[in-house]
PDB file with SEQRES, HELIX, SHEET and CRYST1 records, atoms N, CA, C and O in Angstrom:
SEQRES   1 A   60  MET ILE ILE ILE ASP ARG SER ARG CYS CYS TYR CYS GLY          
SEQRES   2 A   60  THR CYS VAL ALA THR CYS PRO ASN SER ASN LEU GLU LEU          
SEQRES   3 A   60  ILE ASP ALA CYS LEU THR MET ASN ALA ASP CYS LYS ARG          
SEQRES   4 A   60  CYS GLY ILE CYS ALA ASN ILE CYS PRO VAL GLY ALA LEU          
SEQRES   5 A   60  GLU VAL VAL HIS GLU HIS ARG LEU                              
HELIX    1 AA1 THR A   14  THR A   18  1                                   5    
HELIX    2 AA2 ILE A   42  ILE A   46  1                                   5    
SHEET    1 AA1 2 ILE A   2  ILE A   4  0                                        
SHEET    2 AA1 2 LEU A  52  VAL A  54 -1                                        
SHEET    1 AA2 2 LEU A  24  ILE A  27  0                                        
SHEET    2 AA2 2 CYS A  30  MET A  33 -1                                        
CRYST1    1.000    1.000    1.000  90.00  90.00  90.00 P 1           1          
ATOM      1  N   MET A   1    -156.909-157.057-118.330  1.00  0.00           N  
ATOM      2  CA  MET A   1    -157.434-156.474-117.129  1.00  0.00           C  
ATOM      3  C   MET A   1    -157.352-157.519-116.016  1.00  0.00           C  
ATOM      4  O   MET A   1    -157.560-158.708-116.256  1.00  0.00           O  
ATOM      5  N   ILE A   2    -157.051-157.072-114.812  1.00  0.00           N  
ATOM      6  CA  ILE A   2    -157.055-157.954-113.656  1.00  0.00           C  
ATOM      7  C   ILE A   2    -158.198-157.541-112.751  1.00  0.00           C  
ATOM      8  O   ILE A   2    -158.328-156.378-112.370  1.00  0.00           O  
ATOM      9  N   ILE A   3    -159.015-158.511-112.421  1.00  0.00           N  
ATOM     10  CA  ILE A   3    -160.164-158.273-111.556  1.00  0.00           C  
ATOM     11  C   ILE A   3    -159.815-158.719-110.145  1.00  0.00           C  
ATOM     12  O   ILE A   3    -159.306-159.821-109.946  1.00  0.00           O  
ATOM     13  N   ILE A   4    -160.088-157.869-109.171  1.00  0.00           N  
ATOM     14  CA  ILE A   4    -159.848-158.178-107.766  1.00  0.00           C  
ATOM     15  C   ILE A   4    -161.184-158.496-107.120  1.00  0.00           C  
ATOM     16  O   ILE A   4    -162.070-157.642-107.072  1.00  0.00           O  
ATOM     17  N   ASP A   5    -161.336-159.713-106.623  1.00  0.00           N  
ATOM     18  CA  ASP A   5    -162.540-160.113-105.897  1.00  0.00           C  
ATOM     19  C   ASP A   5    -162.308-159.788-104.425  1.00  0.00           C  
ATOM     20  O   ASP A   5    -161.724-160.584-103.689  1.00  0.00           O  
ATOM     21  N   ARG A   6    -162.765-158.624-104.006  1.00  0.00           N  
ATOM     22  CA  ARG A   6    -162.524-158.146-102.647  1.00  0.00           C  
ATOM     23  C   ARG A   6    -163.192-159.013-101.585  1.00  0.00           C  
ATOM     24  O   ARG A   6    -162.767-159.009-100.430  1.00  0.00           O  
ATOM     25  N   SER A   7    -164.219-159.747-101.958  1.00  0.00           N  
ATOM     26  CA  SER A   7    -164.872-160.630-100.987  1.00  0.00           C  
ATOM     27  C   SER A   7    -164.022-161.864-100.688  1.00  0.00           C  
ATOM     28  O   SER A   7    -164.191-162.492 -99.642  1.00  0.00           O  
ATOM     29  N   ARG A   8    -163.114-162.217-101.593  1.00  0.00           N  
ATOM     30  CA  ARG A   8    -162.230-163.372-101.399  1.00  0.00           C  
ATOM     31  C   ARG A   8    -160.855-162.967-100.882  1.00  0.00           C  
ATOM     32  O   ARG A   8    -160.184-163.757-100.217  1.00  0.00           O  
ATOM     33  N   CYS A   9    -160.435-161.748-101.181  1.00  0.00           N  
ATOM     34  CA  CYS A   9    -159.103-161.285-100.812  1.00  0.00           C  
ATOM     35  C   CYS A   9    -158.938-161.269 -99.294  1.00  0.00           C  
ATOM     36  O   CYS A   9    -159.771-160.724 -98.571  1.00  0.00           O  
ATOM     37  N   CYS A  10    -157.844-161.880 -98.824  1.00  0.00           N  
ATOM     38  CA  CYS A  10    -157.576-161.897 -97.379  1.00  0.00           C  
ATOM     39  C   CYS A  10    -156.503-160.872 -97.016  1.00  0.00           C  
ATOM     40  O   CYS A  10    -156.059-160.820 -95.869  1.00  0.00           O  
ATOM     41  N   TYR A  11    -156.085-160.055 -97.987  1.00  0.00           N  
ATOM     42  CA  TYR A  11    -155.141-158.967 -97.790  1.00  0.00           C  
ATOM     43  C   TYR A  11    -153.833-159.445 -97.166  1.00  0.00           C  
ATOM     44  O   TYR A  11    -153.289-158.806 -96.264  1.00  0.00           O  
ATOM     45  N   CYS A  12    -153.337-160.580 -97.661  1.00  0.00           N  
ATOM     46  CA  CYS A  12    -152.095-161.163 -97.138  1.00  0.00           C  
ATOM     47  C   CYS A  12    -150.855-160.469 -97.698  1.00  0.00           C  
ATOM     48  O   CYS A  12    -149.790-160.512 -97.083  1.00  0.00           O  
ATOM     49  N   GLY A  13    -150.990-159.824 -98.872  1.00  0.00           N  
ATOM     50  CA  GLY A  13    -149.876-159.111 -99.476  1.00  0.00           C  
ATOM     51  C   GLY A  13    -148.975-159.959-100.359  1.00  0.00           C  
ATOM     52  O   GLY A  13    -147.963-159.465-100.856  1.00  0.00           O  
ATOM     53  N   THR A  14    -149.321-161.225-100.566  1.00  0.00           N  
ATOM     54  CA  THR A  14    -148.505-162.098-101.401  1.00  0.00           C  
ATOM     55  C   THR A  14    -148.398-161.559-102.825  1.00  0.00           C  
ATOM     56  O   THR A  14    -147.317-161.567-103.413  1.00  0.00           O  
ATOM     57  N   CYS A  15    -149.489-161.102-103.367  1.00  0.00           N  
ATOM     58  CA  CYS A  15    -149.487-160.569-104.735  1.00  0.00           C  
ATOM     59  C   CYS A  15    -148.645-159.311-104.838  1.00  0.00           C  
ATOM     60  O   CYS A  15    -147.947-159.103-105.830  1.00  0.00           O  
ATOM     61  N   VAL A  16    -148.710-158.479-103.824  1.00  0.00           N  
ATOM     62  CA  VAL A  16    -147.932-157.240-103.805  1.00  0.00           C  
ATOM     63  C   VAL A  16    -146.438-157.560-103.826  1.00  0.00           C  
ATOM     64  O   VAL A  16    -145.665-156.925-104.543  1.00  0.00           O  
ATOM     65  N   ALA A  17    -146.048-158.551-103.034  1.00  0.00           N  
ATOM     66  CA  ALA A  17    -144.638-158.924-102.928  1.00  0.00           C  
ATOM     67  C   ALA A  17    -144.110-159.574-104.200  1.00  0.00           C  
ATOM     68  O   ALA A  17    -142.911-159.502-104.473  1.00  0.00           O  
ATOM     69  N   THR A  18    -144.977-160.205-104.981  1.00  0.00           N  
ATOM     70  CA  THR A  18    -144.508-160.925-106.165  1.00  0.00           C  
ATOM     71  C   THR A  18    -144.637-160.143-107.466  1.00  0.00           C  
ATOM     72  O   THR A  18    -144.101-160.577-108.487  1.00  0.00           O  
ATOM     73  N   CYS A  19    -145.316-159.026-107.465  1.00  0.00           N  
ATOM     74  CA  CYS A  19    -145.470-158.242-108.698  1.00  0.00           C  
ATOM     75  C   CYS A  19    -144.105-157.728-109.146  1.00  0.00           C  
ATOM     76  O   CYS A  19    -143.469-156.968-108.416  1.00  0.00           O  
ATOM     77  N   PRO A  20    -143.642-158.127-110.332  1.00  0.00           N  
ATOM     78  CA  PRO A  20    -142.311-157.718-110.789  1.00  0.00           C  
ATOM     79  C   PRO A  20    -142.198-156.225-111.104  1.00  0.00           C  
ATOM     80  O   PRO A  20    -141.092-155.693-111.201  1.00  0.00           O  
ATOM     81  N   ASN A  21    -143.328-155.555-111.262  1.00  0.00           N  
ATOM     82  CA  ASN A  21    -143.315-154.136-111.608  1.00  0.00           C  
ATOM     83  C   ASN A  21    -143.830-153.236-110.494  1.00  0.00           C  
ATOM     84  O   ASN A  21    -143.987-152.031-110.690  1.00  0.00           O  
ATOM     85  N   SER A  22    -144.093-153.812-109.330  1.00  0.00           N  
ATOM     86  CA  SER A  22    -144.594-153.060-108.166  1.00  0.00           C  
ATOM     87  C   SER A  22    -145.855-152.273-108.496  1.00  0.00           C  
ATOM     88  O   SER A  22    -145.978-151.106-108.124  1.00  0.00           O  
ATOM     89  N   ASN A  23    -146.787-152.907-109.191  1.00  0.00           N  
ATOM     90  CA  ASN A  23    -148.015-152.234-109.597  1.00  0.00           C  
ATOM     91  C   ASN A  23    -149.201-152.490-108.671  1.00  0.00           C  
ATOM     92  O   ASN A  23    -150.292-151.970-108.904  1.00  0.00           O  
ATOM     93  N   LEU A  24    -148.999-153.276-107.637  1.00  0.00           N  
ATOM     94  CA  LEU A  24    -150.049-153.534-106.661  1.00  0.00           C  
ATOM     95  C   LEU A  24    -149.666-152.900-105.334  1.00  0.00           C  
ATOM     96  O   LEU A  24    -148.496-152.904-104.950  1.00  0.00           O  
ATOM     97  N   GLU A  25    -150.651-152.359-104.638  1.00  0.00           N  
ATOM     98  CA  GLU A  25    -150.427-151.777-103.320  1.00  0.00           C  
ATOM     99  C   GLU A  25    -151.497-152.255-102.366  1.00  0.00           C  
ATOM    100  O   GLU A  25    -152.655-152.436-102.743  1.00  0.00           O  
ATOM    101  N   LEU A  26    -151.101-152.454-101.139  1.00  0.00           N  
ATOM    102  CA  LEU A  26    -152.034-152.827-100.083  1.00  0.00           C  
ATOM    103  C   LEU A  26    -151.982-151.727 -99.042  1.00  0.00           C  
ATOM    104  O   LEU A  26    -151.030-151.624 -98.268  1.00  0.00           O  
ATOM    105  N   ILE A  27    -153.030-150.901 -99.037  1.00  0.00           N  
ATOM    106  CA  ILE A  27    -153.087-149.762 -98.127  1.00  0.00           C  
ATOM    107  C   ILE A  27    -154.367-149.858 -97.316  1.00  0.00           C  
ATOM    108  O   ILE A  27    -155.467-149.895 -97.866  1.00  0.00           O  
ATOM    109  N   ASP A  28    -154.209-149.896 -96.009  1.00  0.00           N  
ATOM    110  CA  ASP A  28    -155.358-149.957 -95.095  1.00  0.00           C  
ATOM    111  C   ASP A  28    -156.348-151.039 -95.499  1.00  0.00           C  
ATOM    112  O   ASP A  28    -157.545-150.776 -95.613  1.00  0.00           O  
ATOM    113  N   ALA A  29    -155.855-152.255 -95.717  1.00  0.00           N  
ATOM    114  CA  ALA A  29    -156.676-153.415 -96.086  1.00  0.00           C  
ATOM    115  C   ALA A  29    -157.469-153.184 -97.376  1.00  0.00           C  
ATOM    116  O   ALA A  29    -158.599-153.650 -97.518  1.00  0.00           O  
ATOM    117  N   CYS A  30    -156.860-152.461 -98.303  1.00  0.00           N  
ATOM    118  CA  CYS A  30    -157.481-152.243 -99.610  1.00  0.00           C  
ATOM    119  C   CYS A  30    -156.425-152.466-100.683  1.00  0.00           C  
ATOM    120  O   CYS A  30    -155.460-151.708-100.782  1.00  0.00           O  
ATOM    121  N   LEU A  31    -156.611-153.504-101.483  1.00  0.00           N  
ATOM    122  CA  LEU A  31    -155.689-153.824-102.557  1.00  0.00           C  
ATOM    123  C   LEU A  31    -156.027-152.984-103.777  1.00  0.00           C  
ATOM    124  O   LEU A  31    -157.172-152.962-104.229  1.00  0.00           O  
ATOM    125  N   THR A  32    -155.026-152.296-104.307  1.00  0.00           N  
ATOM    126  CA  THR A  32    -155.230-151.472-105.497  1.00  0.00           C  
ATOM    127  C   THR A  32    -154.165-151.795-106.536  1.00  0.00           C  
ATOM    128  O   THR A  32    -153.069-152.248-106.208  1.00  0.00           O  
ATOM    129  N   MET A  33    -154.506-151.557-107.778  1.00  0.00           N  
ATOM    130  CA  MET A  33    -153.602-151.798-108.889  1.00  0.00           C  
ATOM    131  C   MET A  33    -153.481-150.495-109.677  1.00  0.00           C  
ATOM    132  O   MET A  33    -154.483-149.840-109.965  1.00  0.00           O  
ATOM    133  N   ASN A  34    -152.248-150.124-110.022  1.00  0.00           N  
ATOM    134  CA  ASN A  34    -152.116-148.881-110.778  1.00  0.00           C  
ATOM    135  C   ASN A  34    -152.237-149.135-112.279  1.00  0.00           C  
ATOM    136  O   ASN A  34    -152.237-150.280-112.732  1.00  0.00           O  
ATOM    137  N   ALA A  35    -152.336-148.079-113.017  1.00  0.00           N  
ATOM    138  CA  ALA A  35    -152.600-148.161-114.463  1.00  0.00           C  
ATOM    139  C   ALA A  35    -151.445-148.739-115.263  1.00  0.00           C  
ATOM    140  O   ALA A  35    -151.625-149.094-116.428  1.00  0.00           O  
ATOM    141  N   ASP A  36    -150.261-148.843-114.666  1.00  0.00           N  
ATOM    142  CA  ASP A  36    -149.098-149.373-115.377  1.00  0.00           C  
ATOM    143  C   ASP A  36    -149.026-150.894-115.366  1.00  0.00           C  
ATOM    144  O   ASP A  36    -148.042-151.460-115.841  1.00  0.00           O  
ATOM    145  N   CYS A  37    -150.032-151.563-114.841  1.00  0.00           N  
ATOM    146  CA  CYS A  37    -150.062-153.028-114.767  1.00  0.00           C  
ATOM    147  C   CYS A  37    -149.879-153.620-116.165  1.00  0.00           C  
ATOM    148  O   CYS A  37    -150.545-153.212-117.117  1.00  0.00           O  
ATOM    149  N   LYS A  38    -148.963-154.591-116.275  1.00  0.00           N  
ATOM    150  CA  LYS A  38    -148.677-155.252-117.551  1.00  0.00           C  
ATOM    151  C   LYS A  38    -149.537-156.490-117.781  1.00  0.00           C  
ATOM    152  O   LYS A  38    -149.440-157.131-118.828  1.00  0.00           O  
ATOM    153  N   ARG A  39    -150.371-156.823-116.811  1.00  0.00           N  
ATOM    154  CA  ARG A  39    -151.280-157.982-116.889  1.00  0.00           C  
ATOM    155  C   ARG A  39    -150.527-159.285-117.160  1.00  0.00           C  
ATOM    156  O   ARG A  39    -150.958-160.112-117.964  1.00  0.00           O  
ATOM    157  N   CYS A  40    -149.407-159.450-116.480  1.00  0.00           N  
ATOM    158  CA  CYS A  40    -148.599-160.655-116.666  1.00  0.00           C  
ATOM    159  C   CYS A  40    -149.233-161.879-116.006  1.00  0.00           C  
ATOM    160  O   CYS A  40    -148.965-163.010-116.411  1.00  0.00           O  
ATOM    161  N   GLY A  41    -150.076-161.658-114.989  1.00  0.00           N  
ATOM    162  CA  GLY A  41    -150.783-162.754-114.342  1.00  0.00           C  
ATOM    163  C   GLY A  41    -150.056-163.410-113.192  1.00  0.00           C  
ATOM    164  O   GLY A  41    -150.582-164.346-112.589  1.00  0.00           O  
ATOM    165  N   ILE A  42    -148.857-162.946-112.868  1.00  0.00           N  
ATOM    166  CA  ILE A  42    -148.109-163.543-111.765  1.00  0.00           C  
ATOM    167  C   ILE A  42    -148.890-163.415-110.463  1.00  0.00           C  
ATOM    168  O   ILE A  42    -148.941-164.365-109.682  1.00  0.00           O  
ATOM    169  N   CYS A  43    -149.488-162.276-110.221  1.00  0.00           N  
ATOM    170  CA  CYS A  43    -150.247-162.066-108.983  1.00  0.00           C  
ATOM    171  C   CYS A  43    -151.437-163.023-108.896  1.00  0.00           C  
ATOM    172  O   CYS A  43    -151.722-163.569-107.830  1.00  0.00           O  
ATOM    173  N   ALA A  44    -152.118-163.221-109.998  1.00  0.00           N  
ATOM    174  CA  ALA A  44    -153.277-164.123-110.010  1.00  0.00           C  
ATOM    175  C   ALA A  44    -152.849-165.566-109.782  1.00  0.00           C  
ATOM    176  O   ALA A  44    -153.551-166.324-109.114  1.00  0.00           O  
ATOM    177  N   ASN A  45    -151.707-165.946-110.331  1.00  0.00           N  
ATOM    178  CA  ASN A  45    -151.217-167.310-110.160  1.00  0.00           C  
ATOM    179  C   ASN A  45    -150.754-167.592-108.741  1.00  0.00           C  
ATOM    180  O   ASN A  45    -150.857-168.727-108.276  1.00  0.00           O  
ATOM    181  N   ILE A  46    -150.248-166.588-108.048  1.00  0.00           N  
ATOM    182  CA  ILE A  46    -149.684-166.779-106.714  1.00  0.00           C  
ATOM    183  C   ILE A  46    -150.717-166.568-105.595  1.00  0.00           C  
ATOM    184  O   ILE A  46    -150.485-166.982-104.459  1.00  0.00           O  
ATOM    185  N   CYS A  47    -151.831-165.940-105.899  1.00  0.00           N  
ATOM    186  CA  CYS A  47    -152.840-165.636-104.871  1.00  0.00           C  
ATOM    187  C   CYS A  47    -153.335-166.925-104.209  1.00  0.00           C  
ATOM    188  O   CYS A  47    -153.869-167.798-104.894  1.00  0.00           O  
ATOM    189  N   PRO A  48    -153.167-167.060-102.887  1.00  0.00           N  
ATOM    190  CA  PRO A  48    -153.545-168.298-102.204  1.00  0.00           C  
ATOM    191  C   PRO A  48    -155.054-168.530-102.098  1.00  0.00           C  
ATOM    192  O   PRO A  48    -155.487-169.651-101.832  1.00  0.00           O  
ATOM    193  N   VAL A  49    -155.853-167.486-102.302  1.00  0.00           N  
ATOM    194  CA  VAL A  49    -157.308-167.645-102.174  1.00  0.00           C  
ATOM    195  C   VAL A  49    -158.040-167.437-103.495  1.00  0.00           C  
ATOM    196  O   VAL A  49    -159.270-167.479-103.528  1.00  0.00           O  
ATOM    197  N   GLY A  50    -157.305-167.211-104.587  1.00  0.00           N  
ATOM    198  CA  GLY A  50    -157.928-167.042-105.899  1.00  0.00           C  
ATOM    199  C   GLY A  50    -158.734-165.769-106.042  1.00  0.00           C  
ATOM    200  O   GLY A  50    -159.768-165.752-106.710  1.00  0.00           O  
ATOM    201  N   ALA A  51    -158.261-164.695-105.412  1.00  0.00           N  
ATOM    202  CA  ALA A  51    -159.006-163.434-105.440  1.00  0.00           C  
ATOM    203  C   ALA A  51    -158.704-162.581-106.670  1.00  0.00           C  
ATOM    204  O   ALA A  51    -159.360-161.564-106.896  1.00  0.00           O  
ATOM    205  N   LEU A  52    -157.721-162.987-107.460  1.00  0.00           N  
ATOM    206  CA  LEU A  52    -157.342-162.212-108.642  1.00  0.00           C  
ATOM    207  C   LEU A  52    -157.572-163.038-109.898  1.00  0.00           C  
ATOM    208  O   LEU A  52    -157.300-164.238-109.928  1.00  0.00           O  
ATOM    209  N   GLU A  53    -158.071-162.385-110.920  1.00  0.00           N  
ATOM    210  CA  GLU A  53    -158.337-163.071-112.182  1.00  0.00           C  
ATOM    211  C   GLU A  53    -157.893-162.195-113.341  1.00  0.00           C  
ATOM    212  O   GLU A  53    -158.213-161.008-113.393  1.00  0.00           O  
ATOM    213  N   VAL A  54    -157.161-162.785-114.260  1.00  0.00           N  
ATOM    214  CA  VAL A  54    -156.738-162.071-115.464  1.00  0.00           C  
ATOM    215  C   VAL A  54    -157.806-162.281-116.531  1.00  0.00           C  
ATOM    216  O   VAL A  54    -158.151-163.414-116.869  1.00  0.00           O  
ATOM    217  N   VAL A  55    -158.315-161.189-117.047  1.00  0.00           N  
ATOM    218  CA  VAL A  55    -159.314-161.235-118.121  1.00  0.00           C  
ATOM    219  C   VAL A  55    -158.687-160.576-119.336  1.00  0.00           C  
ATOM    220  O   VAL A  55    -158.373-159.386-119.322  1.00  0.00           O  
ATOM    221  N   HIS A  56    -158.513-161.355-120.374  1.00  0.00           N  
ATOM    222  CA  HIS A  56    -157.906-160.844-121.606  1.00  0.00           C  
ATOM    223  C   HIS A  56    -158.964-160.188-122.475  1.00  0.00           C  
ATOM    224  O   HIS A  56    -160.015-160.766-122.750  1.00  0.00           O  
ATOM    225  N   GLU A  57    -158.663-158.974-122.899  1.00  0.00           N  
ATOM    226  CA  GLU A  57    -159.575-158.243-123.780  1.00  0.00           C  
ATOM    227  C   GLU A  57    -159.205-158.566-125.214  1.00  0.00           C  
ATOM    228  O   GLU A  57    -158.043-158.447-125.603  1.00  0.00           O  
ATOM    229  N   HIS A  58    -160.173-158.967-125.989  1.00  0.00           N  
ATOM    230  CA  HIS A  58    -159.929-159.302-127.385  1.00  0.00           C  
ATOM    231  C   HIS A  58    -160.447-158.173-128.273  1.00  0.00           C  
ATOM    232  O   HIS A  58    -161.575-157.702-128.127  1.00  0.00           O  
ATOM    233  N   ARG A  59    -159.604-157.768-129.174  1.00  0.00           N  
ATOM    234  CA  ARG A  59    -160.012-156.718-130.126  1.00  0.00           C  
ATOM    235  C   ARG A  59    -160.460-157.378-131.410  1.00  0.00           C  
ATOM    236  O   ARG A  59    -159.863-158.359-131.854  1.00  0.00           O  
ATOM    237  N   LEU A  60    -161.496-156.849-132.000  1.00  0.00           N  
ATOM    238  CA  LEU A  60    -162.019-157.377-133.259  1.00  0.00           C  
ATOM    239  C   LEU A  60    -161.402-156.680-134.436  1.00  0.00           C  
ATOM    240  O   LEU A  60    -161.725-156.996-135.581  1.00  0.00           O  
TER     241      LEU A  60                                                      
END                                                                             
């Protein structure tokens, strides 16, 4: 899962431009992620303000 910290996001669009699967959208200053996200973490690594975080879900 990728968590978007909207209080930190500056809506620059860097993550949208770097997503290899085009799963992020920036519409009217609102960043959204669609359900097809592969959780590769590229967007979180490239975010200049650290507004994205990859949280790995562990199954027992």
